[in-house]
N, C-alpha and C positions, 0 to 999 in steps of 0.2 A: 504493499499500499503506499509505503514512503517513497519507493522508486517510482511509482506511478505518479504520484503527487508532483515529484521533482520534474519528470518528463513532460507532464502536461503544462509546465510552466516554461518549457523551452520555446524559443521562437521557431516558427515553421521551417525556417532554413536549416536548424540544426536538427530537427525531426527528419526532414528529407535526406539529409547527410546520413543521419543513422539508418534510415531505410535503404539508401543506396549501398551502404557499408554492409548491411546484412545480406542484400541480394548477392553482393559479390563474394561474401564470405561463407555463404550457405553451402556450396559443395565441399570446401575444405572442412567447414565445421560437422557436416555430416558424415564424411569419411572418418574424421577423427573421432567423433562421437561413437560411431559404430564399432571402430576399432578398439577404442578405450572401453566401451561398454561390454564387448565380448570378452576382453581380457578380465575385466572386473567380475563378470558373471561367472567365468571359469573359476577365478580365485575364489570368489564366494561361494559357489557350489561346491568346490574341492573342500573348503573350509568347513561348509555347513555340514556336507554328508559325513565327512571325517570326524568332525567334532561330534556328531549326532552318534555315530557309531561307538565313538570313545566314550562319549557320556552314558550311552545305554550300558556299554561294558563295565564302566566304572561304578555305575549304580548297581548292577547285578553283583559285582564283586564286593562292594561296600555292605550291601544287605546281607550277602552270605557271610562276610566276616562278622557282621554284627550278630547274625543268629548263632554263629559259632561261639562267639564270645559270650553270649547270653546262656547258652546250653553249659559252658564251664561254670558259670555262676550257679546255674540251677543245680548241677551236680554236687557242688559244694554245699548248697543249701539244703539239699535232701540228705546228705550225710549228717549235717548239723541237726536236721529235724529228727533223724534217727536217734542221735545222741540224746536230744532232749527227751525223747520218749522213754529211752532207757533209763535216763536221769529221773524222770518221774516215777516209773515203775519201781525203781530201787528205793526212792523217798517214801513212797506209799508202804512198801513192804517193811521198811525199816520202822515207820512210825506205827504200824498196826500189826506187826508180826506177833503171834503168840509166844513163840520162842524169844528169850532175851537176846538181842543182837549184841555182838562184839562191840563194846563202846570204846571210844577214845576219851581222851582228856577235853573237858569243855573250857575253851578259852574265850572271854567275853572282849568287848572292844576295848575295856580299861585294860586288859592284859597286854593288848598290842600298844596300846598308847604309852605305858610304861616299859614297853620292849622287854617283857619276861624273857629270861634266857633260854627257858624250854621251849620257846617258839622258834628258835633257830631262824631268827628274821635276817633278811638280806635285802640289800638294795642293788637293783640291776638296771639295765637300759632296755628292758623288754617291754617298755610302754607303760610301766607302772610308776606313775608319778602324781603329784597333788598339785593342782592349780590353785596357788595363793595370790593375794594381792602383792606380796614382795616378790614372790618367784613362781612364774606360771609353769615351771617344769622342775619343782621340788620333788627329788626322788623319794619314793614311798617305800617304807620297810615293810615287806610282805613275807608271809610263812607259806612254803609248799607243803607244809606237813599237818597243817591244822586250819580248820574253819574259824572265821571270826563271827561270833554271834553277837547280836545286839537286840534290845528290846525297844519297840517303837515307844514314843511318849505315851505315858499312862498304862503300858502293858506290864503287868507283874502277875506273880502267882506260881504256885508249884507245877502248874501244868506246863508252863513255859520252860522251866528247868528240866522236866522229863523229856519234853520234846527235844531240847538242845542235847540232853545226854544221848538220847537215841540216834540224833542226827550227826553226831560228832563221828560216827562210823563213816559218813559219807566222804571224809576226807581221803580215805583209802581208795573209795570208787573214782574221785576226781583225779588223784594222783596217778592212776593208771591210765588217764588219757594218753593216744598215741601222740608222740612228739610232733609228727608232721602238722597236727592241728594247733600246736602252741602259738605260732605267729598270728593265727587267725583269731583265737579265743582270747578275749581280755579278761574275762572272769565268768564263774558259774555261781548261781545264787538260788536260794530258796526264801520264801516270804510267805508266812502263815497268817491266817485269820486271827490267831491269837495275839499277833503283834511281834512274833519271833523273826528275825532276819538274820541269815547266814550267808556268808560270802567266802568264795574261794578264788585264788589264793588269798589267805586271811590278811587283813589289814584293818588299820583305824583310818578316821579321817572324815567320817560322814558328819554332816551338819547335826547339831542337837535335835533340830525339828524334823529330821528326815523320818518319814512314816512311808514304807513301800505300799501300804494298803490303799494311799490316795493317789498313787502315781497312775498316769494315763494307761501304761502298759498293764498294770495289775487290773484296774477297772474293765479295760477291754477284754483281758483274758477271763476274768470273772463272768462275763457276759456270754462267753461261749464255752463249750465242753470239748473243743478241739484244739490241738496246738496251732499256734500262730506266730506270725512275724509282726514285730512292732514297726512303727514308723521311725525312720532315723531320728535320733535324739542326742542331747549331750549327756555323758556320764558325769554325774554329780561330783565325783572326786576329781578326775583328771581333766575334764572338759572335752574329753575327745568325742568325736562323733561316733555313735555306735548304733548297731541295730541288734535287736533281741530276739531270739527264737525261744518261745516260752511254751509251757504246757500246764493245764490245770491239775491239781491235786485233789483228790477225793477219799473220803473215809470210806469204810466197808458198806455203808449205807448210801453211797454216792452222793454224799453231801459235800459240796465245795469246802475245802479247808486251806487252800493256798495255791501259790504259783511256784514253779521251778523254771529256770531257764539259763540261757548262756548269752553273755554279752559279746558281741564279736566286733572287733575293729572294722569299721566300715570300709575303710581303705584297704585293709588286708584281705577283706572278702573277695575284692576286685582283682583278677589276674594281671599281672604285669607282663605277661608274654601272650603270644597268640598271633594269629594272622594279620590282625589290624596293626599291631606294634611293628610289624615288619617294614611298614612304610616309614619314610623319613621325610621331613620338611613338608610343612603344610597340613598336617593332620593333627586331631585332638579329640580327646574323649571327655565328656562332662558326665557327672552325676548330678541331676538336678530333680527338684521337686517342686510341686505347685505350692505357693504360698497359703498358708491356712488362715492368716489374719484377716479379718473382714475388710481392713483397710488396704489389703494387698491382693485383691481378687484378681487382678490382672498382670501377676508377676510370677515369674520362674526363677526360684532361688537355686543357686549353685552351691552344692554340698561339697564336691570334690572334683578334682580334674587331673588329667593327664596328658601331657604334650609331648613333642619330640624335641624340645630344646636340649642342646648339646648332646643328643643321642639317648638321654635318660627316658626310661618309660614308667617310672614309678608313679604311683597315684599320691596326691597331696590333698588334704583338707584345705578347704577355702578359709584363709586366716581372718577374713571378715565376711559380713553378710554382702553377698554379690549377686545382682540379678542378671539374668541372662536374657538378652533381647538382639534381635536381628536388626539390620538397617532398614528393614521395611516393615511397618506396623502391621500391615495385613498378613504377612508371614508369620510374625509373632503371634497374632491372634489365632491364626490356623493351628500353628503348632499348639498352643495353649488350650484350644478346643478339643484336639486330638487326645492331649494327655488328661483332660478332665474326662473324656468318654472312655478312656482306657485303651485307645486304639494304638497299635504300632503302625509305623509308616515311613515314607521316604519323601523329601522334599529338597527344593533348591531355593536359596535366598542370598542377598547380600549380607555379609557379616564381617564386620571389622573393614568395610570398605572392598571386600572381594567376593566374587561369586563363589558359593560354597554348597556343596552335597552335603546332605544331614539324613543319616538313617537314625531313627529313634526306637527304642525298644523298651517296654514296660519292665521295670525292676521288681515293683511289688504291686499290690492292690491299692496302695494309699497314695497314688500319684507321684511316685518316684520313678524316674525314667533314666537311661543311659542314652546320651547323645553322641553319636559317631559322625565327626565333621572332618571333611577333607576339601581343600580348596579345587575348584573345578578347573583352574588352569594346569594343574599337575596331570589331570587325566586327557586334557584337550590340547597339550602343547604341540604335538605334531601337526594338528590342524591349523593352530596359529602360525607355525611356520611356513606352512603352504599358502596361508593368506598373505603373509609378509612377502613371500617370493612373488605371487601375482601382483601385488602393489608395486613391487620395485620394477617389474616388467612394464607395468602400465606407466610409470613415471618415465621410463627411458623412451617409450613411444610419445609420450607428450613433449618431451624434450626435442625429439626429432621434428615434431610437427611446428614448433613455435616459429622458427624462421620463415617458413611457408605463410603461416597466418599473419605475421608482421607485414611481409610483402604485399599480400592481398589486402591487407587493411590500409596500407598507404596508397595503392591504386584506387581502392573503393573510395577513399576520402577525397583525392583529386577530382575523381568523376563526380562525385555527388556535389562537390562545391560548386563546379561549373553548371551542373543541371539546377541546383537550388537557386541560383542567381537568376536565372531565367523564369523561374516559377514564382519565386517569392517577392519580386519587385512589384508586379500588380497587386499582390496579396497585402504588402506592407502599405501600399497606397490605399487600399480600402480599409485597412485597419486604422489608419490615421485619420481617415475621414469618419469612420464610425466614432472615434473618440471625440472629434469636434462636434457631432451631432449630440453626442451624450451630454456635452457641456452646454447644450440649447443652441448652437450655430448652425441654423437650419438653412443658411445659404451655401453650403458647402457642396461641391460637386467633384466627381472624379473623372479622369481621362485615360481610359485604358483602350489599347489597340492591339492586344495580343492575337485576335482572330480565334480565340477558343472560348470555353465556358467562362473564363474570367472576365472576358469582354461582355458577354452576356450578363454576368453577375453585376458589372459596373452600370450597364444601362439600367437594370432592375433597380439598382441602389439609387440612382439619380431620379428615377420615377417615385420611389418610396419616400424620400426625404420631405417633399411637399406634403405628403399625406400625414407623415408624423408631425409635421408642423401644425396642420389643421386639427389633428387630434389631440395635441397638447393644449392649443387654445381652448378646444372643447372641454378638455378636463379642467382647466383653471377656471371656465366659466360654470361648471358645474359645483366646483368648490365654492365660488362666491355665491351661487344660489342656495346651496346647502347652509351656508352661514346666514343668508337673509331669511330663508324658511325657519330656521331654529329661532331667529329672533322674533318670528311672529307667534311662536308658542308662547304662553305665559311662564314667567320666570318665578312667580309666587302666587299663592292663593289668598282669597280673602280671609282675613283674620276675624274669627268670632268663636265665642264659646259654645254657641249653639250648633256649629257645623264645623267638621274637621274635612279639609279637602287634601287630595293628593293625585296628581297625574303622571303617567308615563307615556312617552311616545318614542318608539324605536323604528327607524326606517329601514327598510330592506335594501334600497338604492341610495345613491348619493342625495336624492330629493324624493319625497313621496307625497302621497295624496290624503294621508291620514290627518285629522285636525281635531283640536279640543281647545276650549278657553273657558274661562270663568266670567260671569256676569254679576256685577254688583249694582243693583239697582237703588242702592242706598244713596248713590250719588244723585239720584232724582227724587230723593226723600221718599222712597218706596221701601218698606221693610222687606225686602226680598233679596235672595242670593241664588244664582243658578249656575248650571253647566250646560255647555253644548258640546257635542261630539259629531263628527262627521268623516265620511270615507268616500273618497273620489275614486271612480273606477280607474284601473291601470295604475302605473307608476311612472316616474320620471319627471320631466320639466313640465310637460302638458298638465299633468295631474297636480303638481306643485302650483302652477299659475291658477287653475281652477279653484284650488283651495284657498289661495290667497284672494281671489276675487269674492269668494262666497264670505270670507271673513271680513272683508272691507264693508260688503253690503249688510252683514249682520250688524257690524259696529255703527253703520250709519242710519239703522233702521230705529223707528220709534216703537220700541217693544212694550206691549200691554201685557202685564202678568196674567190677565183674565182672558185675554183672546189672543192665543198663539197663532192661530190658524191664519189670519191675515198677514202675519210676519212671514210665514212660509210661502203664501202665495205671491207676495211681492219678490221674495228671494227667487221663487221658482220662474217668474215671469222675467226677470233679469237675466238668469243664466241660461234658460231655454233659448232666448234669442241670441246668444253668443257662442254656445258650444256646438260642436258638430254631432251628427247622429252617433249613438253608441257612447257618448260621454254622459255621464250623469254623477249624481253625489247624493248619498244617503245623510241624513242629519237627524239628530235628536236633541229637543230643548227641554230641560228640566229645571224648574223654578221651585225655591222653597220660600214660603210666606213665614217669616219670623214670628208674626203676631199671632195668625190663626193656626199656625203648625199644620199647614196643609201644603201639598205638592201639587204643581201643576205640570203637565207634559203635553208634548206634541211630537210626532214622529213622521219624518218624511222617508219612509222606506227602510228605515234602520232597524236592526234587530232589537228586540225588547231589552230595557234595562233590567238586570238581575238584582233582587232584593232579598235581604236577610232580616228577619225580625227575632231578635234575641228574646223578646217577651214570651213567645211560644214556640221558639226553635223552628221557625218555618222559612220557606222561600216563597217568593212572590216575583212576578213580573210586570213591569209597565210598558205596554204595547201600543201600537198604533195601526191603522190600516191604510195609511196614505202611500202614495208613490214616491220614489226619489225625485229630487229636484233636478229639472233640466230634462225631463222625459216628456212631458206634455205642458205646454204653456197655459192651456184653459184649465187646467185641474183646480178644482175648489177643494181645499184642505179642510178637514173635518173640526169639530169643536175641540176646545181645550179639554183635557182630562184632569180629574183631580182625585186626590185622597188624602187622609190623615197619615202623619208620620209620627213615631213615638221614639222616645230616648233609647238609644242602642240600636236603632234601625241602621243598616248599612246598604248602600246604593252602589252598583257597579255597573259603569257605562264603558263598553269595549267595543273594538271593531272586530272583524272577522279574522284578523290575523291572530287572534288569540285562541278561539276554539278549533280553527282550521291548521294550527301548527302539527307538523307531522313527526313521528318517531322515526328511528332508522328502519323499522320494518313496515313503514308506510301507514301505520295506525294514527288517526287524528285525535287531537287533545279532547275535543268535545265540550259540550256544555255541561254534561253531567260531572266531569272531572272540575270544571270550572266553578260549579255550584259547591262541590265538596270542598274545594280550596278556600271559597269565601266563607263557609261554614268554620272550617278549621281556623282562619285567622281573625274571625269576626270580633274577638275579644280585644284585639290589639288596635293601635292607632291607625289612622288612614294610611299614613306613610308606610307602617309596617304591613299593613294588609296588601297595598299596591306592591311593594317590594317583594313580599313573600309570594304573591301570585306570578309575578313576572320571573321570579327564580324557579318556581315549580314548572312553569312552561318551558323555561330554558333547559332544566334538568331532563323533561320529557323529550325534548327535541335532540338532546345531546350534541352530536357533531353535524347534525343535518343543518345546512344554511337556511335562514328564514326566507320563505318565498312571498311573504306578504308583509305590509308594515304592521306593527304591533302597538296599540294605543289602548290604554285603559284609564279611567278616572274613577277614584273612590270617594264617596262621600259619607261620613259617619256622623250620625246625629249624636250631639251631646246634650248637656242640661240646657233648657231653655231659659233665656234672661227674662227679666220682666218686660211687659209690653213696652215697646219703644226702646228697650236696652239696645238692641242691635243696631240702632241708627248711630250710637255712640262709639261703636267699634272702630278702631283704626284699620285702614286698608294698607 
């Protein structure tokens, strides 16, 4: 659009120059374009097809690797589930066996806190440390020969000690755990409904308020009778991310008595070897979970990560809370929706500024997923190389065509310059002449002898200028006529507390034939005020002149409030002798007697006046049966009609431009809408009534132009003054 705007402002000589240049350059440009496009399409097709094949292959490989990786984890989980089932079986047997089990020595948490020599405590680097404010990795003293027992806050009694004595035997069971599971297992524990808690390897360090019975994993296990895996959570001692395999404990009557489980290092559960880890550069694995907080319903939290930096493939816990998000909000939303629905899948998105393949597999049923990420460029690098080769070849072809294009451009420019001067000379002459006409210089002429269409255009221009001059003079005359006609309409209404007047006149053309005026007979010592409204057939100057004539005749007549017919007859005789056939004027006279509170009216073919009486919420009309003025010179106009008026009455005098206004679908406004509008605004002042009705008509018409003049006068009856009071009102 910007280039088009610039070109349209060029002189025609430069446009012709550009056209000739394009004509000369077209063969070269077409050949070059075909050649370049062929090479570009070849490179693009090669890159696209190869990239698609490699992308599909990368997808299949990545999904296969993800499935293999998840199977490795599933095997570990199944083994741990078997171990926790055996652990639960052994705990139930020890607690409720009729034969007294072999008992070990019972050590409580206080024994570990004072580091009793019999415990053979040791501190090692096998993941047993305590997270404190001073030292987040303070080595923890643990015992591999005994369980550490503790009672939950408020839990006491001999039953607690009997259970601890029986369960002390479990230290031998835990000690016989195969060594290959040692790096995976952080601890094994038992938590009973009685409040007894046992942990192996035994150690102290639990918060004084720690009660396993209120923990999420305990409550969740209590609600189900089958072994389960917990959500990833923080160990209360070390602060490490752990996941627990647990099983419920039951007494011989199958009543729930507690939970036993195994806490597993979350990162140690995840394999550090496998097909996926064989890749180097641009690959990454994440363990992520859906945020459970209500304020984080649209976030994916990273629990642990594994990347290929420096060739290392170890899993690491996320040191701080970090959310996973792609560079595309829609892709993140789709991934989040699949995780919430428990679906596995594969997708591609922008991640850290690069196109990335992602296979995601469910880790557990609680919204935890493994994300396998690899940059797309690693899989499609051969396709990118092919595209770069095609681009380099295309650039060499372009460089070879540049000298030819420059030579053709110079030749075309020279040819276009010569041709442009022959064509643009007459055009420039016409352009200058048009500028002078626009400035109001109507005597300008052009002299063109080119023998072609430009010469014909010059002749037409010379004939057109006088016509434009005449049209301009006519336009100015219409403007003056409009100003004169507007001055013939009243600028203010008679002022009286008894009556409130307001008039509106909107012409469809520069001049129109509608007319209204106020009659103040108080200047002749008559207690009467009146309104006159008229409508001349047609529009334009002729109608305006007829309106002005009627106004002058009316103002020059000796108006008698009791006999309005003679006034109309005199107007009719004067107009009928001067107007042509087909020209006429409707007129309505309405007088208000301020002493008798009666109205008198006479109509010369005008539509009835619409009235509204507030007293009984009714409409009425003031009509007449006589013909318009100027139709028949011999017509005898009927007697004046009268009736009473009351306070609150509203009278609306209007021309047909009001009810004949049309909506965009061709429907007319109509007198029913006019009556409804009058009733709607009847409680307002005359000005507000007139303005409101005019606005309703305008809204009904919308964008449809007015086809006829619109004139309306509103008279609202107020409180009547004392007799003779109206004569003292100022006009």
